[in-house]
C-alpha positions as CSV (number, residue, x, y, z in Angstrom):
1,M,10.7,34.3,2.7
2,A,13.7,31.9,2.2
3,N,16.2,32.8,-0.5
4,I,18.2,29.6,-0.4
5,K,17.1,26.9,-2.7
6,S,17.4,24.1,-0.2
7,Q,15.4,26.0,2.4
8,K,12.6,26.6,-0.1
9,K,12.5,22.9,-0.7
10,R,12.4,22.3,3.0
11,N,9.5,24.7,3.4
12,R,7.6,22.8,0.8
13,Q,8.3,19.5,2.4
14,N,7.4,20.8,5.9
15,E,4.0,22.0,4.6
16,T,3.2,18.7,2.9
17,Q,4.2,16.8,6.1
18,R,2.2,19.2,8.3
19,Q,-1.0,18.6,6.2
20,R,-0.5,14.8,6.2
21,N,0.0,14.9,10.0
22,K,-3.0,17.1,10.5
23,S,-5.1,14.6,8.5
24,I,-3.9,11.6,10.5
25,K,-4.5,13.3,13.8
26,S,-7.9,14.4,12.8
27,D,-8.8,10.8,11.7
28,L,-7.4,9.5,14.9
29,K,-9.5,11.9,17.1
30,T,-12.6,11.0,15.2
31,S,-12.1,7.3,15.7
32,I,-11.5,7.8,19.5
33,R,-14.6,9.9,19.7
34,R,-16.8,7.2,18.0
35,V,-15.6,4.6,20.5
36,E,-16.4,7.0,23.5
37,R,-19.9,7.9,22.0
38,A,-20.7,4.2,21.4
39,A,-19.7,3.4,24.9
40,E,-21.9,6.1,26.4
41,A,-24.8,5.0,24.4
42,G,-24.4,1.4,25.5
43,E,-23.6,0.1,22.0
44,P,-21.0,-2.7,21.2
45,T,-17.5,-1.0,21.0
46,D,-15.3,-4.1,20.1
47,E,-14.9,-3.3,16.4
48,L,-14.6,0.5,16.9
49,F,-12.0,-0.1,19.6
50,Q,-9.9,-2.3,17.4
51,M,-10.1,0.3,14.6
52,A,-9.1,3.1,17.0
53,Q,-6.2,1.0,18.2
54,K,-5.0,0.4,14.6
55,K,-5.1,4.1,13.9
56,I,-3.2,4.9,17.0
57,D,-0.5,2.4,16.1
58,A,-0.4,3.6,12.5
59,A,0.1,7.2,13.8
60,A,2.9,6.1,16.0
61,A,4.5,4.2,13.2
62,K,4.4,7.2,11.0
63,G,5.9,9.5,13.6
64,V,2.8,11.6,14.2
65,L,2.7,10.3,17.8
66,H,5.4,9.2,20.1
67,R,5.2,5.5,20.8
68,N,4.6,6.1,24.6
69,A,2.0,8.6,23.8
70,A,0.2,6.1,21.6
71,A,0.5,3.4,24.3
72,R,-0.9,5.9,26.8
73,Q,-3.8,6.7,24.6
74,K,-4.7,3.1,24.0
75,S,-4.4,2.3,27.7
76,R,-6.7,5.1,28.7
77,L,-9.3,4.3,26.1
78,A,-9.3,0.6,27.2
79,S,-9.6,1.6,30.9
80,S,-12.4,4.0,30.1
81,L,-14.3,1.2,28.3
82,R,-13.8,-1.2,31.2
83,S,-15.1,1.3,33.7
84,Q,-18.3,1.9,31.7
């Protein structure tokens, strides 16, 4: 346990950020999963794919994902949809 006031505050901030990042990542994974399931079922994926792209971009903008990792995820998702 920290004794220094600034470190106690930093610990509180880290926990808040961790929970926020966890929520964003979970939502992101869910939207990607929805696109993949819709593609497997043969359903239209245009709207779902756009929503997933927006969430990936938002995660990158907030610093949850690195911008190159976000670009890679979008590219892989798009190529998997093209191949199906």
